[in-house]
C-alpha positions in Angstrom: -19.9 -161.1 60.6 -17.1 -158.6 59.9 -15.0 -157.1 62.6 -16.9 -153.8 62.6 -20.3 -155.5 62.4 -19.3 -157.4 65.5 -18.3 -154.3 67.4 -21.3 -152.4 66.1 -23.6 -155.1 67.6 -21.8 -154.8 71.0 -22.0 -151.0 70.8 -25.7 -151.0 69.9 -26.4 -153.1 73.0 -24.4 -150.6 75.1 -26.4 -147.7 73.7 -29.6 -149.4 74.7 -28.3 -150.3 78.2 -27.3 -146.7 78.6 -30.9 -145.7 77.8 -30.5 -144.7 74.2 -32.7 -147.0 72.2 -33.7 -147.0 68.6 -30.5 -145.2 67.7 -28.6 -146.1 64.4 -25.2 -147.3 65.7 -22.0 -147.9 63.7 -18.5 -148.7 64.7 -15.7 -148.2 62.2 -11.9 -148.5 62.1 -10.4 -145.4 63.5 -9.0 -142.8 61.1 -6.6 -141.9 64.0 -4.9 -145.2 64.9 -2.5 -143.3 67.1 -5.4 -142.5 69.4 -7.6 -145.7 69.2 -8.3 -148.7 67.0 -12.0 -148.2 66.5 -14.5 -145.3 66.8 -18.2 -144.5 66.8 -19.8 -141.2 65.8 -23.3 -142.4 66.6 -23.6 -140.2 69.7 -24.5 -137.2 67.5 -27.6 -138.9 66.2 -28.5 -140.1 69.8 -28.0 -136.6 71.2 -30.3 -135.0 68.6 -33.0 -137.7 69.4 -32.6 -137.4 73.2 -31.9 -133.6 73.3 -28.6 -134.0 75.1 -25.0 -132.9 74.4 -23.2 -135.5 72.3 -20.3 -135.7 74.7 -22.7 -136.6 77.5 -24.1 -139.5 75.4 -20.6 -140.6 74.6 -19.6 -140.7 78.3 -22.7 -142.7 79.2 -22.2 -145.3 76.5 -18.4 -145.5 77.0 -19.0 -146.3 80.7 -21.1 -149.3 79.6 -18.6 -150.4 77.0 -15.8 -150.1 79.5 -17.3 -152.9 81.5 -16.8 -155.3 78.6 -13.6 -157.3 79.1 -12.7 -157.1 75.4 -11.9 -153.4 75.6 -8.7 -152.1 77.0 -10.0 -148.6 76.6 -13.5 -147.2 75.9 -13.8 -143.5 76.3 -16.0 -140.6 75.3 -14.2 -137.8 73.6 -15.5 -134.3 72.9 -17.5 -133.2 71.0 -19.1 -136.6 71.0 -17.0 -139.5 69.8 -16.4 -142.9 71.3 -12.9 -144.2 71.0 -12.3 -148.0 71.4 -9.2 -150.1 71.9 -9.3 -153.8 72.2 -7.2 -155.8 74.6 -4.4 -157.9 73.1 -6.0 -161.0 74.5 -9.3 -160.2 72.6 -7.3 -159.5 69.4 -5.4 -162.8 69.7 -8.6 -164.7 70.4 -10.4 -163.1 67.4 -7.4 -164.0 65.2 -7.7 -167.6 66.3 -11.4 -167.5 65.4 -10.5 -166.0 62.0 -8.0 -168.8 61.4 -10.6 -171.4 62.3 -13.2 -169.9 60.0 -13.4 -171.8 56.7 -14.2 -168.5 54.9 -11.4 -166.6 56.5 -13.7 -163.7 57.5 -15.2 -163.2 54.0 -18.9 -162.3 54.4 -21.3 -164.8 52.9 -24.3 -164.0 50.8 -26.7 -166.9 50.4 -29.2 -167.5 47.6 -27.5 -165.2 45.1 -27.3 -166.4 41.5 -25.3 -164.0 39.5 -24.7 -164.0 35.7 -21.7 -161.9 34.7 -21.3 -160.7 31.2 -17.7 -159.9 30.5 -15.1 -160.4 27.8 -17.4 -159.6 24.9 -14.9 -160.3 22.0 -16.0 -160.4 18.4 -15.1 -163.6 16.6 -12.8 -163.5 13.5 -10.9 -160.7 15.2 -7.8 -161.1 17.4 -8.0 -159.9 21.0 -6.3 -156.5 21.6 -5.4 -154.5 24.7 -8.9 -153.0 24.6 -10.3 -156.4 25.6 -8.1 -156.7 28.7 -10.1 -154.8 31.3 -13.5 -156.4 30.7 -11.8 -159.9 30.9 -9.8 -159.4 34.1 -12.4 -157.2 35.9 -15.2 -159.6 35.1 -13.2 -162.6 36.1 -12.3 -161.0 39.4 -15.8 -160.0 40.2 -16.9 -163.6 39.5 -14.3 -164.9 41.9 -15.1 -162.3 44.6 -18.8 -163.2 44.3 -18.0 -166.9 44.7 -15.7 -166.2 47.7 -18.7 -164.4 49.2 -20.8 -167.6 48.9 -22.7 -166.7 45.7 -23.3 -168.9 42.6 -21.7 -166.9 39.9 -21.2 -167.8 36.2 -19.4 -166.0 33.4 -20.7 -165.6 29.9 -18.5 -164.0 27.3 -21.4 -163.0 25.0 -19.5 -163.4 21.8 -20.1 -161.0 18.9 -20.7 -163.8 16.4 -23.9 -162.8 14.6 -23.4 -159.2 13.4 -21.8 -157.1 10.8 -18.3 -158.2 11.5 -19.2 -161.7 10.4 -20.9 -160.3 7.3 -17.7 -158.4 6.5 -15.6 -161.5 6.7 -18.0 -163.5 4.6 -18.2 -160.8 1.9 -14.4 -160.5 1.8 -13.9 -164.3 1.6 -16.5 -164.5 -1.2 -14.7 -161.8 -3.2 -11.4 -163.7 -2.9 -12.8 -167.2 -3.3 -16.1 -167.1 -5.3 -15.4 -170.7 -6.3 -15.9 -172.0 -2.8 -19.0 -174.3 -2.5 -20.3 -172.4 0.5 -21.0 -169.4 -1.7 -23.2 -171.4 -4.1 -27.0 -170.7 -3.7 -27.4 -174.5 -4.0 -25.1 -175.3 -1.1 -26.7 -177.8 1.4 -25.6 -179.1 4.8 -22.8 -181.6 4.4 -21.2 -179.8 1.5 -17.5 -179.0 1.3 -16.4 -176.3 3.7 -13.0 -174.6 3.3 -10.5 -175.0 6.2 -9.6 -171.6 7.7 -6.8 -170.5 10.0 -6.5 -167.9 12.7 -3.8 -166.1 10.7 -6.2 -165.9 7.7 -9.0 -164.4 9.8 -6.6 -162.0 11.4 -5.8 -160.5 8.0 -9.2 -160.8 6.4 -11.2 -158.8 9.0 -9.2 -155.6 9.1 -9.0 -155.6 5.3 -12.7 -156.0 5.0 -13.4 -153.4 7.6 -11.2 -150.8 5.9 -12.7 -151.6 2.5 -16.3 -151.1 3.9 -15.4 -147.5 4.8 -14.5 -146.5 1.3 -16.4 -149.0 -1.0 -20.1 -148.5 -0.8 -20.9 -151.5 -2.9 -18.8 -153.8 -0.7 -20.4 -152.3 2.4 -23.8 -153.1 1.0 -22.6 -156.6 0.2 -21.5 -157.1 3.8 -24.9 -155.9 5.1 -26.6 -158.4 2.8 -24.3 -161.2 3.9 -25.2 -160.4 7.5 -28.9 -160.4 6.8 -28.6 -163.7 4.8 -26.6 -165.3 7.7 -29.2 -164.2 10.2 -31.8 -165.8 8.0 -29.8 -169.0 8.0 -28.6 -169.3 4.4 -27.0 -172.7 4.5 -23.7 -171.9 2.9 -23.1 -168.9 5.1 -24.0 -171.0 8.2 -21.5 -173.6 7.3 -18.8 -171.0 6.8 -19.8 -169.3 10.0 -19.3 -172.5 11.9 -15.8 -172.8 10.5 -15.1 -169.2 11.5 -16.4 -170.0 15.0 -14.2 -173.1 15.3 -11.0 -171.3 14.4 -11.7 -168.1 16.2 -13.0 -169.7 19.4 -9.8 -171.8 19.8 -7.7 -168.7 19.4 -9.8 -166.6 21.9 -9.6 -169.4 24.5 -5.9 -169.7 24.1 -5.4 -166.0 24.8 -7.8 -165.9 27.7 -6.0 -168.9 29.2 -2.8 -166.9 29.4 -4.5 -164.4 31.6 -6.2 -167.1 33.9 -9.6 -165.9 32.6 -12.3 -168.4 31.9 -16.0 -168.5 31.1 -18.6 -171.1 32.1 -20.5 -170.2 29.0 -19.4 -169.1 25.5 -22.8 -168.0 24.4 -23.0 -165.5 21.6 -25.5 -163.3 19.8 -26.3 -166.3 17.7 -27.6 -168.2 20.7 -30.0 -165.4 21.5 -31.3 -165.4 17.9 -33.8 -168.1 18.8 -35.4 -165.8 21.4 -35.9 -162.8 19.1 -39.3 -163.9 17.7 -40.5 -164.2 21.3 -39.1 -160.8 22.2 -40.8 -159.1 19.2 -44.1 -160.8 20.2 -43.8 -159.6 23.8 -43.1 -156.0 22.7 -46.0 -156.0 20.3 -48.5 -157.5 22.7 -47.6 -155.0 25.4 -48.0 -152.2 22.9 -44.4 -151.1 23.3 -43.0 -151.3 19.8 -43.9 -149.1 16.9 -42.5 -148.2 13.5 -40.3 -145.2 13.0 -38.7 -144.5 9.6 -39.1 -148.1 8.7 -37.4 -149.4 11.9 -39.1 -150.9 14.9 -38.4 -149.0 18.1 -39.5 -148.8 21.8 -39.6 -145.5 23.8 -37.6 -145.7 27.0 -37.3 -142.1 28.0 -38.5 -141.1 31.5 -39.7 -137.9 32.9 -36.8 -137.6 35.3 -34.2 -137.8 32.6 -31.9 -134.8 32.6 -30.6 -135.6 29.1 -32.3 -137.2 26.1 -32.6 -140.9 26.1 -33.5 -142.0 22.5 -35.9 -144.8 21.7 -34.2 -148.2 21.5 -34.2 -149.7 18.0 -35.1 -153.4 18.1 -35.3 -154.0 14.3 -33.6 -152.1 11.6 -35.4 -150.9 8.5 -33.8 -153.7 6.4 -35.3 -156.2 8.9 -32.0 -157.2 10.5 -31.3 -157.3 14.2 -28.8 -155.1 16.0 -27.0 -155.2 19.4 -30.0 -154.0 21.4 -32.1 -156.8 19.8 -29.7 -159.6 20.8 -29.0 -158.0 24.2 -32.7 -158.1 25.0 -33.1 -161.6 23.7 -30.1 -162.6 25.7 -31.9 -161.4 28.9 -34.8 -163.7 28.1 -32.3 -166.5 27.6 -30.6 -165.9 30.9 -33.8 -165.7 32.8 -34.8 -169.1 31.3 -31.5 -170.7 31.9 -30.5 -169.3 35.3 -33.3 -167.3 36.9 -30.5 -165.0 38.2 -31.0 -162.6 41.1 -28.4 -160.3 39.4 -27.0 -159.8 36.0 -23.8 -157.7 35.8 -22.5 -156.3 32.6 -18.7 -155.5 32.7 -18.5 -153.2 29.7 -16.7 -150.0 28.6 -18.0 -146.8 30.1 -18.9 -145.6 26.6 -21.7 -148.2 26.4 -23.7 -146.8 29.3 -26.4 -145.2 27.2 -26.8 -148.4 25.2 -27.3 -150.5 28.3 -29.6 -147.9 29.9 -31.9 -148.3 26.9 -31.7 -152.1 27.0 -32.4 -152.3 30.8 -35.4 -149.9 30.5 -36.8 -151.8 27.6 -36.4 -155.1 29.5 -38.1 -153.6 32.6 -41.1 -152.2 30.5 -41.4 -155.6 28.7 -41.2 -157.6 32.0 -38.4 -159.8 30.7 -37.1 -160.3 34.2 -38.8 -160.0 37.6 -38.7 -156.6 39.3 -36.4 -158.0 41.9 -33.7 -158.9 39.4 -30.8 -156.6 39.4 -29.5 -155.4 36.0 -26.2 -153.6 36.6 -23.9 -151.7 34.2 -20.4 -152.0 35.6 -18.5 -149.7 33.4 -14.7 -149.4 33.2 -12.3 -146.8 32.1 -9.6 -146.8 29.5 -6.1 -148.3 29.7 -3.8 -145.5 28.5 -0.2 -145.2 27.6 2.3 -142.9 29.4 1.1 -140.1 27.0 -2.4 -140.3 28.6 -3.9 -141.6 25.4 -5.4 -145.0 24.7 -2.5 -147.6 24.7 -1.0 -148.1 21.3 2.0 -149.8 19.7 5.1 -147.8 18.8 3.8 -147.4 15.3 0.5 -146.1 16.5 -1.5 -149.3 16.0 -3.7 -151.2 18.5 -1.5 -153.8 20.3 -2.7 -157.4 20.3 -3.3 -158.8 23.7 -1.0 -161.7 23.1 1.8 -159.4 22.2 1.3 -157.3 25.4 1.3 -160.5 27.5 4.4 -161.7 25.7 6.2 -158.4 26.3 5.5 -158.4 30.0 6.3 -162.1 30.4 9.7 -161.6 28.6 10.6 -158.7 30.8 9.7 -160.8 33.9 11.8 -163.7 32.6 14.8 -161.4 32.0 14.6 -160.3 35.7 14.3 -163.8 36.9 17.4 -164.9 34.9 19.3 -161.9 36.2 18.5 -162.8 39.8 19.3 -166.5 39.3 17.2 -167.7 42.3 14.7 -169.8 40.3 15.6 -173.1 38.7 15.9 -173.2 34.9 13.0 -175.6 34.8 10.6 -173.2 36.6 11.7 -169.9 35.0 9.2 -169.8 32.2 6.2 -170.7 34.4 7.3 -168.2 37.0 7.8 -165.5 34.4 4.2 -166.2 33.2 2.8 -166.0 36.7 4.7 -162.8 37.6 3.8 -161.2 34.2 0.1 -161.9 34.7 0.3 -160.7 38.3 1.9 -157.5 37.1 -0.7 -156.9 34.4 -3.7 -157.8 36.6 -2.8 -156.0 39.8 -1.6 -153.0 37.9 -5.1 -152.8 36.4 -7.3 -153.9 39.3 -5.7 -151.7 41.9 -7.4 -148.8 40.1 -11.2 -148.5 40.6 -12.7 -150.1 37.5 -14.6 -146.9 36.5 -11.4 -144.9 36.2 -8.8 -144.6 33.4 -5.2 -145.6 34.3 -1.7 -145.5 32.8 -0.1 -148.8 31.8 3.5 -148.6 32.9 5.3 -151.9 32.5 8.4 -150.9 34.5 6.2 -149.7 37.4 4.0 -152.8 37.3 7.0 -155.1 37.4 8.6 -153.3 40.4 9.0 -155.3 43.6 8.2 -152.2 45.6 4.9 -150.3 45.9 1.4 -151.3 45.0 2.3 -154.0 42.5 1.4 -157.6 42.0 5.2 -158.4 42.1 5.4 -156.9 45.6 2.5 -159.1 46.8 4.1 -162.2 45.2 7.4 -161.3 46.8 5.7 -161.1 50.2 4.2 -164.6 49.8 7.6 -166.0 48.7 9.2 -164.5 51.7 6.7 -166.2 54.0 7.3 -169.4 52.0 11.0 -169.2 52.7 10.5 -168.8 56.5 8.1 -171.8 56.6 10.4 -173.8 54.4 13.3 -173.2 56.8 11.1 -174.1 59.7 10.2 -177.4 58.1 13.8 -178.2 57.2 14.8 -177.6 60.9 12.0 -179.8 62.1 10.2 -177.0 63.9 6.5 -177.8 64.6 4.0 -175.3 65.9 0.3 -174.9 66.7 -1.2 -172.9 63.8 -4.2 -171.8 65.9 -2.4 -170.4 68.9 -2.0 -166.6 68.7 -0.4 -164.2 71.1 0.8 -160.6 70.9 4.2 -159.5 72.1 4.9 -156.5 69.9 3.2 -153.5 68.3 3.9 -154.9 64.8 2.2 -158.2 65.7 -0.9 -156.3 66.9 -0.9 -154.2 63.7 -0.7 -157.2 61.5 -3.5 -159.0 63.4 -5.8 -156.0 63.1 -5.1 -155.8 59.4 -6.1 -159.5 59.0 -9.2 -159.0 61.2 -10.3 -156.1 59.1 -10.2 -158.0 55.8 -13.9 -158.8 55.9 -14.7 -155.1 55.5 -12.8 -155.0 52.2 -14.5 -158.0 50.9 -17.9 -156.5 51.9 -17.1 -153.2 50.1 -15.6 -154.9 47.0 -18.8 -157.0 46.6 -21.1 -154.0 47.3 -19.2 -151.7 45.0 -18.5 -154.4 42.4 -14.9 -153.2 42.5 -11.8 -155.5 42.9 -9.7 -152.4 43.7 -10.7 -152.8 47.4 -9.3 -156.3 47.5 -6.1 -155.1 45.9 -5.7 -152.2 48.4 -6.4 -154.5 51.4 -3.9 -157.2 50.4 -1.3 -154.5 49.8 -1.9 -153.0 53.3 -1.6 -156.5 54.8 1.7 -157.0 53.0 3.0 -153.6 54.3 2.0 -154.6 57.8 3.7 -158.0 57.4 6.9 -156.2 56.2 6.9 -154.1 59.4 6.4 -157.3 61.5 9.1 -159.2 59.5 11.8 -156.5 59.9 11.1 -156.1 63.7 10.7 -159.7 64.7 12.9 -162.8 65.2 11.0 -165.9 64.0 13.1 -169.0 63.2 15.9 -168.0 65.6 13.6 -166.8 68.3 14.5 -168.6 71.5 11.2 -168.1 73.4 9.0 -171.0 72.4 5.8 -169.1 72.9 6.9 -166.2 70.7 8.2 -168.6 68.0 5.0 -170.5 67.9 2.8 -167.4 67.8 4.8 -165.8 65.0 4.9 -168.9 62.9 1.1 -169.2 63.4 0.7 -165.6 62.4 2.7 -165.7 59.2 0.9 -169.0 58.2 -2.5 -167.2 58.6 -1.1 -164.2 56.8 -0.1 -166.3 53.8 -3.6 -168.0 53.7 -5.3 -164.6 53.7 -3.0 -163.0 51.1 -3.5 -166.1 48.9 -7.3 -165.8 49.3 -7.1 -162.2 48.1 -4.9 -163.2 45.1 -7.3 -166.1 44.3 -10.1 -163.5 44.0 -7.9 -161.5 41.6 -7.1 -164.5 39.4 -3.4 -164.3 40.4 -1.3 -167.4 41.0 1.5 -167.3 43.6 5.1 -168.5 43.1 7.1 -170.5 45.6 10.2 -168.2 45.6 11.4 -165.0 44.0 
């Protein structure tokens, strides 16, 4: 139960005791902390229901709440608000309960099985900056869901069965027609050429560019795609080699970002479910032929804009994205029976997934209770407000961007000279990843944002570096305490100053941010909350003596408070996929 849920429950009982039953009651954190800590606007609804002035209801309910010993102040305020302030004793006791809670106040949602589709790279192509947002947003949503008690698994849904593979096969065949895999007589066990990541990195863009100007080559690539999907043995053997090389390269780059996937399924894995999909669509009378293609109508009367039919089979008989996406839904239902499937995909794919989801619903591919959600994200832009590019106008590889930020972090570490030489590279990697991830995730996923490396690496403001610096500062205090042999009770909390009270309330309010982040499917709420905690800690740190505090009770309470603060900050960072550093 979050802090406001707990107070809402108390307030609801007070409304009932005051004679106002069946009233929707809510208590929220105050938007005027100079007046009170919490507030309720529920008296307006009660006044309407009971035909009384709102301030009269507020006075009645406040009188009941005032008898509760956890409130220092409970008062009705015109025109009909209830302002609430907790006693310091109550805040300290609740902080102790928070410290003892194994979930640190994170709300728990039982019996939720969530499959998260994120990453979505195409094999045979290097990851570029356009792949960043799906990867880190999807990873964070998975970690947030797990922190909230859900079973969540990530599937990257590789693009490994479409035209991009056909383009690579066609280009390789033009360059090396002598390879055995291109012989119509090739059989399993035949000689397969050994490819490299560097070769694929060059082959795909060449083939893609050629297909835009050479109609014969484009047709050849489409034919290769069709033959691959119909399991021509030589192409399958070459495809497996492409997958081996490209898969290792993709995993290496994702590892640098602390992004992982429980499943590396691709469009090829869904291929086995396509015949079943087509059979379902036919038996339900949903599919019909249009200009040689097989389509399903998904438009609805309430649509304010046209929603075209979804194409499930092209006129040449080959499958397209919608086909494999629908077949993948069948696969996921069989493998996981999920209560939710989240798709973390570029905003521009909203229409595509609208078509897919509607077709899946009409075909009954999942139960009605299964949530299918499109979690779109905006574009990462450069300082010019346009999609982020290299200096020469090209699309920057993700590995190059990570390397650039890591190198900048390393330069700052070496300049400061506080980190041992043995730890510098690892610290630079962690700080670089924190800068990239927090700089992205602090923005709501649906919005575009500006990638500004200097800003992201700053130790001030809403940055991952600032959060890591706060943790390192707490580490330093606790390290000094250990060196001086200072022991303390980590579960004993007291309030002696305003800054201690402010920090405790921030910690107690964390559950609200987790609840909102899960409900909105947006890590930005976790980022904002951990930043606010760090700001409150900074106020407390600059106003409080800790190690050299002579009063034993104050010293114990403050060491306990910063220990809990570190635990809660770390829990937030864990959900963002950000690792801490010992010192900065």
